TORDREN-230688 format. One line per 8 residues: number of its first residue (from 1); for each residue x, z, y negated of N, C-alpha, C. Coordinates in nm, 2 decimals. Example, Ala and Ser with C-alpha at 12.3 -4.5 7.8 and 13.67 -1.06 7.14 Angstrom:
<atoms>
1) 1.32:0.78:0.57:1.23:0.78:0.45:1.32:0.78:0.33 ~ 1.28:0.71:0.22:1.37:0.71:0.11:1.29:0.79:0.00
</atoms>
This chain:
<atoms>
1) -3.94:0.16:1.53:-3.83:0.06:1.53:-3.75:0.07:1.40 ~ -3.82:0.09:1.29:-3.75:0.10:1.16:-3.67:0.23:1.15 ~ -3.72:0.33:1.22:-3.64:0.46:1.22:-3.51:0.44:1.29 ~ -3.52:0.37:1.40:-3.40:0.35:1.48:-3.30:0.27:1.41 ~ -3.35:0.16:1.34:-3.26:0.08:1.26:-3.20:0.16:1.14 ~ -3.28:0.24:1.08:-3.23:0.32:0.96:-3.13:0.42:1.01 ~ -3.16:0.48:1.13:-3.06:0.58:1.18:-2.93:0.52:1.22 ~ -2.94:0.40:1.28:-2.82:0.33:1.32:-2.74:0.29:1.20
9) -2.81:0.24:1.09:-2.75:0.20:0.97:-2.67:0.32:0.90 ~ -2.74:0.43:0.91:-2.68:0.55:0.85:-2.55:0.59:0.92 ~ -2.55:0.58:1.05:-2.43:0.62:1.13:-2.32:0.51:1.13 ~ -2.36:0.38:1.14:-2.26:0.28:1.16:-2.18:0.25:1.03 ~ -2.25:0.23:0.92:-2.18:0.19:0.80:-2.07:0.29:0.76 ~ -2.10:0.42:0.75:-1.99:0.52:0.72:-1.87:0.51:0.82 ~ -1.91:0.49:0.94:-1.80:0.49:1.05:-1.71:0.37:1.02 ~ -1.77:0.26:0.98:-1.69:0.14:0.96:-1.60:0.15:0.83
17) -1.66:0.22:0.73:-1.58:0.24:0.61:-1.47:0.33:0.63 ~ -1.49:0.44:0.70:-1.39:0.54:0.72:-1.30:0.52:0.84 ~ -1.32:0.41:0.91:-1.24:0.38:1.03:-1.11:0.31:0.99 ~ -1.07:0.32:0.87:-0.95:0.25:0.83:-0.83:0.33:0.90 ~ -0.73:0.25:0.94:-0.62:0.31:1.01:-0.52:0.37:0.92 ~ -0.53:0.51:0.90:-0.45:0.57:0.80:-0.32:0.62:0.87 ~ -0.30:0.59:1.00:-0.18:0.63:1.06:-0.07:0.52:1.05 ~ -0.10:0.41:0.99:0.00:0.30:0.97:0.10:0.35:0.87
25) 0.22:0.31:0.89:0.33:0.34:0.79:0.32:0.24:0.68 ~ 0.35:0.28:0.56:0.32:0.20:0.44:0.45:0.17:0.37 ~ 0.45:0.05:0.31:0.57:0.01:0.23:0.53:-0.09:0.12 ~ 0.61:-0.09:0.01:0.60:-0.19:-0.09:0.69:-0.30:-0.05 ~ 0.65:-0.43:-0.07:0.73:-0.54:-0.04:0.73:-0.62:-0.17 ~ 0.84:-0.62:-0.24:0.86:-0.69:-0.37:0.91:-0.83:-0.34 ~ 0.85:-0.94:-0.39:0.89:-1.07:-0.36:0.87:-1.16:-0.48 ~ 0.93:-1.28:-0.47:0.91:-1.38:-0.57:0.84:-1.50:-0.51
33) 0.74:-1.56:-0.58:0.66:-1.67:-0.52:0.75:-1.79:-0.48 ~ 0.85:-1.82:-0.56:0.94:-1.94:-0.53:1.07:-1.90:-0.47 ~ 1.09:-1.78:-0.44:1.22:-1.73:-0.39:1.24:-1.77:-0.24 ~ 1.34:-1.85:-0.20:1.36:-1.89:-0.06:1.40:-1.77:0.03 ~ 1.46:-1.67:-0.03:1.50:-1.55:0.05:1.37:-1.47:0.09 ~ 1.28:-1.47:-0.01:1.15:-1.40:0.01:1.07:-1.47:0.11 ~ 1.07:-1.60:0.11:0.99:-1.68:0.21:1.05:-1.66:0.35 ~ 1.18:-1.64:0.36:1.24:-1.61:0.49:1.19:-1.48:0.54
41) 1.19:-1.38:0.45:1.14:-1.24:0.49:0.99:-1.25:0.53 ~ 0.91:-1.32:0.45:0.77:-1.34:0.47:0.74:-1.40:0.61 ~ 0.82:-1.51:0.64:0.80:-1.57:0.77:0.84:-1.48:0.88 ~ 0.95:-1.40:0.86:0.99:-1.30:0.96:0.87:-1.20:0.99 ~ 0.82:-1.15:0.88:0.71:-1.05:0.88:0.59:-1.11:0.96 ~ 0.55:-1.23:0.93:0.44:-1.30:1.00:0.47:-1.32:1.14 ~ 0.59:-1.37:1.18:0.62:-1.41:1.31:0.63:-1.28:1.40 ~ 0.66:-1.17:1.35:0.68:-1.05:1.43:0.57:-0.95:1.41
49) 0.46:-0.99:1.35:0.34:-0.90:1.34:0.36:-0.78:1.25 ~ 0.45:-0.79:1.16:0.48:-0.67:1.08:0.37:-0.64:0.98 ~ 0.30:-0.74:0.93:0.19:-0.72:0.84:0.07:-0.65:0.92 ~ 0.06:-0.67:1.05:-0.04:-0.61:1.13:0.00:-0.47:1.17 ~ 0.12:-0.45:1.20:0.17:-0.32:1.25:0.18:-0.21:1.14 ~ 0.22:-0.26:1.02:0.24:-0.17:0.90:0.15:-0.21:0.79 ~ 0.13:-0.12:0.70:0.05:-0.14:0.58:0.14:-0.18:0.47 ~ 0.16:-0.31:0.45:0.26:-0.36:0.35:0.18:-0.40:0.23
57) 0.22:-0.35:0.12:0.16:-0.38:-0.01:0.26:-0.48:-0.08 ~ 0.21:-0.61:-0.09:0.30:-0.71:-0.14:0.28:-0.71:-0.30 ~ 0.40:-0.71:-0.37:0.40:-0.71:-0.51:0.48:-0.82:-0.56 ~ 0.42:-0.92:-0.63:0.50:-1.03:-0.69:0.57:-0.98:-0.81 ~ 0.70:-1.00:-0.82:0.78:-0.94:-0.93:0.76:-1.00:-1.06 ~ 0.69:-1.11:-1.07:0.67:-1.17:-1.21:0.56:-1.10:-1.28 ~ 0.48:-1.01:-1.22:0.39:-0.93:-1.28:0.47:-0.81:-1.35 ~ 0.44:-0.79:-1.48:0.52:-0.69:-1.55:0.52:-0.55:-1.49
65) 0.40:-0.50:-1.44:0.39:-0.37:-1.38:0.48:-0.37:-1.25 ~ 0.47:-0.47:-1.17:0.55:-0.48:-1.04:0.70:-0.48:-1.07 ~ 0.74:-0.55:-1.18:0.88:-0.56:-1.21:0.93:-0.42:-1.26 ~ 0.85:-0.35:-1.34:0.89:-0.21:-1.38:0.90:-0.12:-1.26 ~ 0.81:-0.13:-1.16:0.81:-0.05:-1.04:0.94:-0.08:-0.96 ~ 0.97:-0.21:-0.95:1.09:-0.25:-0.88:1.21:-0.20:-0.94 ~ 1.22:-0.21:-1.08:1.33:-0.16:-1.15:1.35:-0.01:-1.13 ~ 1.23:0.06:-1.13:1.23:0.21:-1.12:1.29:0.25:-0.98
73) 1.25:0.18:-0.88:1.31:0.20:-0.74:1.46:0.18:-0.74 ~ 1.50:0.07:-0.81:1.64:0.03:-0.81:1.72:0.14:-0.89 ~ 1.66:0.20:-0.99:1.73:0.30:-1.07:1.74:0.43:-0.99 ~ 1.62:0.47:-0.92:1.62:0.59:-0.84:1.72:0.59:-0.73 ~ 1.73:0.47:-0.67:1.83:0.46:-0.55:1.97:0.41:-0.60 ~ 1.99:0.40:-0.73:2.12:0.37:-0.78:2.17:0.24:-0.72 ~ 2.08:0.14:-0.71:2.11:0.02:-0.64:2.18:-0.08:-0.74 ~ 2.28:-0.15:-0.69:2.35:-0.25:-0.78:2.26:-0.37:-0.78
81) 2.16:-0.38:-0.70:2.07:-0.50:-0.69:1.93:-0.47:-0.75 ~ 1.92:-0.37:-0.84:1.79:-0.33:-0.89:1.73:-0.45:-0.97 ~ 1.61:-0.48:-0.94:1.54:-0.59:-1.00:1.55:-0.72:-0.92 ~ 1.62:-0.71:-0.80:1.64:-0.83:-0.72:1.53:-0.83:-0.61 ~ 1.49:-0.95:-0.57:1.40:-0.96:-0.46:1.46:-1.05:-0.35 ~ 1.42:-1.04:-0.23:1.32:-0.95:-0.17:1.37:-0.81:-0.16 ~ 1.28:-0.72:-0.17:1.31:-0.57:-0.16:1.19:-0.50:-0.10 ~ 1.22:-0.40:-0.02:1.12:-0.31:0.04:1.15:-0.17:0.00
89) 1.04:-0.09:-0.02:1.06:0.05:-0.05:0.96:0.12:0.04 ~ 1.00:0.23:0.10:0.91:0.31:0.18:0.98:0.45:0.20 ~ 0.91:0.55:0.23:0.96:0.68:0.25:1.07:0.71:0.14 ~ 1.19:0.73:0.19:1.31:0.75:0.09:1.41:0.63:0.11 ~ 1.36:0.51:0.14:1.45:0.40:0.16:1.41:0.29:0.06 ~ 1.52:0.21:0.03:1.50:0.09:-0.06:1.60:-0.01:0.00 ~ 1.55:-0.12:0.05:1.63:-0.22:0.11:1.61:-0.35:0.03 ~ 1.73:-0.41:-0.01:1.72:-0.53:-0.09:1.80:-0.64:-0.01
97) 1.74:-0.76:-0.01:1.80:-0.88:0.05:1.73:-0.92:0.18 ~ 1.73:-1.05:0.20:1.66:-1.10:0.32:1.72:-1.05:0.45 ~ 1.85:-1.07:0.46:1.91:-1.03:0.59:1.91:-0.88:0.62 ~ 1.94:-0.80:0.52:1.92:-0.65:0.54:1.78:-0.61:0.58 ~ 1.68:-0.67:0.52:1.54:-0.64:0.55:1.51:-0.69:0.69 ~ 1.55:-0.81:0.73:1.52:-0.86:0.86:1.60:-0.78:0.97 ~ 1.72:-0.74:0.94:1.80:-0.66:1.04:1.75:-0.52:1.05 ~ 1.71:-0.45:0.95:1.69:-0.31:0.95:1.55:-0.25:0.93
105) 1.46:-0.34:0.87:1.33:-0.28:0.83:1.25:-0.21:0.94 ~ 1.24:-0.28:1.05:1.16:-0.22:1.16:1.22:-0.08:1.21 ~ 1.35:-0.08:1.23:1.41:0.04:1.28:1.40:0.15:1.18 ~ 1.42:0.12:1.05:1.42:0.22:0.94:1.28:0.27:0.92 ~ 1.18:0.19:0.92:1.05:0.24:0.89:0.99:0.32:1.01 ~ 1.03:0.28:1.13:0.99:0.35:1.25:1.05:0.49:1.25 ~ 1.18:0.50:1.20:1.25:0.63:1.20:1.20:0.72:1.08 ~ 1.14:0.66:0.99:1.10:0.73:0.87:0.98:0.83:0.90
113) 1.00:0.95:0.86:0.90:1.05:0.89:0.78:1.06:0.79 ~ 0.81:1.02:0.67:0.71:1.04:0.56:0.67:0.90:0.50 ~ 0.65:0.80:0.59:0.61:0.67:0.54:0.46:0.64:0.56 ~ 0.39:0.75:0.57:0.24:0.73:0.59:0.17:0.72:0.45 ~ 0.24:0.73:0.34:0.19:0.69:0.21:0.29:0.62:0.13 ~ 0.24:0.54:0.04:0.33:0.46:-0.04:0.43:0.55:-0.12 ~ 0.55:0.51:-0.13:0.65:0.59:-0.21:0.62:0.59:-0.36 ~ 0.65:0.70:-0.42:0.65:0.71:-0.57:0.79:0.73:-0.62
121) 0.84:0.65:-0.70:0.98:0.66:-0.74:1.01:0.79:-0.81 ~ 0.90:0.85:-0.87:0.92:0.98:-0.94:0.94:1.10:-0.84 ~ 0.89:1.08:-0.72:0.89:1.19:-0.62:0.99:1.17:-0.50 ~ 1.06:1.06:-0.50:1.15:1.03:-0.39:1.26:1.13:-0.39 ~ 1.29:1.19:-0.28:1.40:1.29:-0.27:1.53:1.22:-0.24 ~ 1.62:1.29:-0.18:1.75:1.23:-0.15:1.73:1.12:-0.05 ~ 1.79:1.01:-0.08:1.78:0.89:0.02:1.88:0.91:0.13 ~ 1.84:0.88:0.25:1.93:0.89:0.36:2.02:0.76:0.36
129) 2.13:0.77:0.42:2.22:0.65:0.43:2.32:0.65:0.31 ~ 2.35:0.52:0.28:2.45:0.50:0.17:2.40:0.53:0.03 ~ 2.27:0.50:0.01:2.22:0.51:-0.13:2.18:0.66:-0.15 ~ 2.23:0.72:-0.25:2.19:0.85:-0.29:2.09:0.84:-0.40 ~ 1.98:0.91:-0.38:1.87:0.91:-0.48:1.91:0.99:-0.60 ~ 1.89:0.93:-0.72:1.92:0.99:-0.84:1.78:0.99:-0.92 ~ 1.71:1.09:-0.93:1.58:1.09:-1.00:1.61:1.04:-1.14 ~ 1.53:0.94:-1.18:1.55:0.88:-1.31:1.48:0.96:-1.42
137) 1.54:0.99:-1.53:1.48:1.05:-1.64:1.40:0.95:-1.72 ~ 1.27:0.96:-1.72:1.19:0.86:-1.78:1.11:0.92:-1.89 ~ 1.12:0.86:-2.01:1.04:0.90:-2.12:0.92:0.81:-2.14 ~ 0.91:0.71:-2.05:0.80:0.61:-2.06:0.68:0.67:-1.98 ~ 0.59:0.74:-2.05:0.48:0.80:-1.98:0.38:0.70:-1.93 ~ 0.36:0.59:-1.99:0.27:0.49:-1.94:0.32:0.43:-1.81 ~ 0.45:0.41:-1.79:0.50:0.36:-1.66:0.48:0.46:-1.55 ~ 0.50:0.59:-1.59:0.47:0.70:-1.49:0.33:0.70:-1.45
145) 0.24:0.69:-1.54:0.09:0.69:-1.51:0.06:0.57:-1.42 ~ 0.11:0.45:-1.45:0.08:0.34:-1.37:0.14:0.35:-1.23 ~ 0.26:0.40:-1.22:0.31:0.42:-1.09:0.23:0.52:-1.01 ~ 0.19:0.63:-1.07:0.10:0.73:-1.00:-0.03:0.67:-0.96 ~ -0.09:0.59:-1.05:-0.22:0.53:-1.02:-0.21:0.43:-0.90 ~ -0.10:0.38:-0.87:-0.08:0.29:-0.76:-0.11:0.35:-0.62 ~ -0.11:0.48:-0.61:-0.13:0.55:-0.49:-0.27:0.61:-0.47 ~ -0.36:0.58:-0.57:-0.49:0.64:-0.56:-0.57:0.56:-0.46
153) -0.66:0.63:-0.39:-0.75:0.57:-0.30:-0.86:0.48:-0.37 ~ -0.90:0.37:-0.30:-1.00:0.29:-0.36:-1.14:0.34:-0.32 ~ -1.22:0.38:-0.42:-1.35:0.44:-0.40:-1.46:0.34:-0.39 ~ -1.43:0.21:-0.41:-1.53:0.11:-0.40:-1.61:0.10:-0.27 ~ -1.54:0.11:-0.15:-1.62:0.11:-0.03:-1.72:0.22:-0.02 ~ -1.68:0.34:-0.07:-1.77:0.46:-0.06:-1.89:0.44:-0.15 ~ -1.86:0.39:-0.27:-1.97:0.37:-0.37:-2.07:0.26:-0.31 ~ -2.01:0.16:-0.26:-2.09:0.05:-0.20:-2.18:0.10:-0.09
161) -2.13:0.18:0.00:-2.21:0.24:0.11:-2.32:0.33:0.05 ~ -2.28:0.41:-0.04:-2.38:0.50:-0.10:-2.50:0.42:-0.17 ~ -2.46:0.31:-0.24:-2.57:0.23:-0.30:-2.65:0.16:-0.19 ~ -2.59:0.11:-0.09:-2.67:0.04:0.02:-2.77:0.14:0.08 ~ -2.72:0.26:0.11:-2.80:0.37:0.17:-2.92:0.41:0.08 ~ -2.89:0.42:-0.05:-2.99:0.46:-0.15:-3.10:0.35:-0.16 ~ -3.06:0.23:-0.18:-3.15:0.12:-0.19:-3.22:0.09:-0.06 ~ -3.15:0.10:0.05:-3.22:0.08:0.18:-3.32:0.19:0.21
169) -3.29:0.31:0.18:-3.39:0.42:0.19:-3.51:0.40:0.10 ~ -3.48:0.35:-0.02:-3.59:0.33:-0.12:-3.68:0.22:-0.07 ~ -3.63:0.11:-0.01:-3.71:0.00:0.05:-3.79:0.05:0.16 ~ -3.73:0.13:0.25:-3.81:0.18:0.37:-3.92:0.27:0.32 ~ -3.89:0.36:0.22:-3.99:0.45:0.16:-4.11:0.37:0.10 ~ -4.07:0.27:0.02:-4.18:0.18:-0.05:-4.26:0.11:0.05 ~ -4.20:0.05:0.15:-4.27:-0.03:0.26:-4.36:0.07:0.34 ~ -4.32:0.19:0.36:-4.40:0.28:0.44:-4.52:0.32:0.36
177) -4.51:0.34:0.23:-4.63:0.38:0.15:-4.73:0.27:0.14 ~ -4.69:0.14:0.14:-4.78:0.03:0.13:-4.87:0.01:0.25 ~ -4.83:0.06:0.37:-4.91:0.04:0.49:-5.02:0.14:0.50
</atoms>
């Protein structure tokens, strides 16, 4: 019985950890906690299941790192509204304002071919539509490092599964020796 349990544990836990839906399209959503326009977009996202359909990373712009990233997207897309919220960034798109987001987000992200990973303002190519991407010349290496670190995978679940398996195996081994 213990062997069956251990075998099931070894198969089920990694399957659960790696069963994350990587096919979801991803976007940054910059918002302000007390911004009424952001609340309008948030309500729209909730009412239409957008948080479930897409992998939306919400970034509150009062955080200094988030504000720098928002500004960097605004500069790259040469937006007159850089630093304004609400704003979304995905693939090679940057949409600012509650009504533009509500009106175009779903159609734009569905049409985006490379929205399966979060955008990096340093790697964004020419933006389609009205905004033309102008790669920003940045001498701020720490901002570049932080922006690149935002796309790294979280290894915590893998480490957690490995520790559970090691300690579970040790417990089974110890209990087997005592009998």
